[in-house]
C-alpha positions in Angstrom: 4.8 -3.7 -53.3 3.4 -7.1 -53.0 0.5 -8.1 -50.8 2.7 -10.3 -48.6 5.1 -7.5 -48.0 2.3 -5.1 -47.2 0.8 -7.5 -44.7 4.2 -8.1 -43.1 4.8 -4.4 -42.7 1.3 -3.9 -41.2 1.7 -6.9 -38.9 5.1 -5.6 -37.7 3.6 -2.1 -37.0 0.7 -3.7 -35.1 3.0 -5.8 -33.0 5.2 -2.8 -32.2 2.1 -0.7 -31.2 0.9 -3.6 -29.0 4.2 -3.9 -27.3 4.5 -0.2 -26.7 0.9 -0.1 -25.3 1.7 -3.1 -23.0 4.9 -1.4 -21.7 3.1 1.9 -21.1 0.2 0.2 -19.4 2.4 -1.8 -17.1 4.5 1.2 -15.9 2.1 2.0 -13.0 2.1 -1.7 -11.9 5.8 -1.9 -12.0 6.1 1.3 -10.1 3.7 0.4 -7.3 5.2 -3.1 -6.9 8.6 -1.4 -6.5 7.2 1.0 -3.9 5.4 -1.5 -1.6 7.1 -4.7 -2.5 6.0 -7.6 -4.6 4.5 -9.6 -1.7 2.3 -6.8 -0.5 1.4 -5.9 -4.1 0.2 -9.5 -4.9 -1.6 -9.8 -1.5 -3.4 -6.5 -2.2 -5.2 -8.2 -5.1 -6.2 -11.2 -3.0 -7.1 -9.3 0.2 -8.1 -5.9 -1.3 -10.5 -5.0 1.5 -7.6 -4.8 4.1 -5.6 -2.1 2.3 -6.2 1.6 2.4 -4.4 4.4 0.6 -4.9 8.1 1.1 -3.1 11.4 1.0 -1.8 12.5 4.5 -2.5 16.2 4.2 -1.8 16.8 7.9 1.4 14.7 8.3 -0.3 12.7 11.0 0.5 9.1 10.0 4.3 9.0 9.8 7.3 11.0 10.7 9.3 13.0 8.1 6.5 13.2 5.6 5.7 16.1 3.3 2.3 17.5 2.8 0.1 15.3 0.7 2.3 12.2 0.6 0.4 9.0 0.1 0.1 6.6 3.0 -0.6 2.9 2.4 -2.1 1.1 5.4 -2.8 -2.5 6.1 -5.7 -3.0 8.5 -5.3 -5.0 11.7 -8.1 -7.3 10.6 -5.9 -8.7 7.7 -5.4 -12.4 8.2 -1.6 -12.0 8.1 -1.4 -8.8 10.1 1.6 -8.5 12.4 3.1 -5.3 13.8 6.8 -5.5 14.5 9.4 -3.4 16.2 9.9 0.0 14.3 6.5 -0.3 12.5 4.2 2.7 12.6 0.8 1.6 14.0 -2.4 3.4 13.9 -4.6 3.1 17.0 -7.3 4.6 19.1 -6.1 6.4 22.2 -7.9 6.0 25.5 -9.6 9.3 24.6 -10.9 7.7 21.3 -8.6 9.8 19.2 -6.7 8.5 16.2 -3.0 8.4 16.6 0.1 7.0 14.9 3.3 6.0 16.6 6.4 3.9 16.1 6.6 0.6 18.0 9.8 0.3 19.9 9.0 -2.8 22.1 6.3 -5.5 22.1 5.3 -7.4 25.2 2.4 -9.7 26.2 -0.1 -9.7 29.0 -1.4 -13.2 28.9 -2.4 -13.7 25.2 -2.8 -10.0 24.5 0.0 -8.1 22.9 1.0 -4.7 24.3 2.9 -2.3 22.0 5.2 0.2 23.6 5.1 3.2 21.3 7.3 6.2 20.6 6.0 9.3 18.9 7.2 12.9 18.3 6.2 14.2 21.8 6.9 11.3 24.1 8.0 7.8 24.7 6.4 5.1 26.8 2.8 4.8 25.7 1.3 1.4 25.9 -1.1 0.3 23.2 -3.1 -2.9 23.6 -3.6 -5.2 20.6 -7.4 -4.4 20.5 -6.7 -0.7 20.1 -4.7 -1.1 16.9 -6.5 -0.3 13.7 -3.6 -1.0 11.3 0.0 -0.3 10.4 1.6 1.9 7.8 3.0 -0.2 5.0 4.6 2.6 3.0 4.7 6.4 2.8 5.0 7.4 -0.9 6.1 10.8 -2.2 3.5 12.8 -4.0 4.6 13.1 -7.6 2.9 12.5 -11.0 4.2 9.0 -11.5 3.3 7.9 -8.0 -0.1 9.5 -8.2 -0.9 7.7 -11.4 0.5 4.4 -10.1 -1.5 4.6 -6.9 -4.7 5.5 -8.7 -4.3 2.6 -11.2 -3.4 0.2 -8.3 -6.5 1.3 -6.2 -8.8 0.9 -9.2 -7.3 -2.5 -10.0 -7.4 -4.0 -6.5 -11.1 -2.9 -6.1 -12.2 -4.0 -9.6 -9.8 -6.9 -10.4 -10.3 -9.1 -7.4 -8.4 -12.4 -7.9 -11.0 -14.4 -6.0 -13.7 -13.2 -8.3 -11.7 -14.2 -11.4 -11.1 -17.8 -10.2 -14.5 -18.5 -8.6 
């Protein structure tokens, strides 16, 4: 075997290993961008401080969730925050308890939005804009691929802040 042939074989092996590594390393990012949408995925890197993700062990934050599903929340302080009809909003009740309900109508009192919510027990609560803490972006099933994807995403948005890279 000549030296040139040996270098070509090793170069080819190295390129194949690199491509496989790149594909395996990008699976969590592809998975999470499919789960939450590409716009939210990209925004989470630019505005990482406005996104929370945790396991909902009590089933509090959305209907039809299983134990330990992941809940991804956008905080109401996000510059582009907007709760729409059928979104699940997280808010403080008049008794200062945390609650989550689906918005079924939005009205305004002057410049303040009022969300009419619907939850499991009742319909017809009014939630003022200043009571809203955030909204549920996505509820993600708890499985091994999703767990890895969410963990990699959270580490990435907290450590790979785009603003830090370009400043």
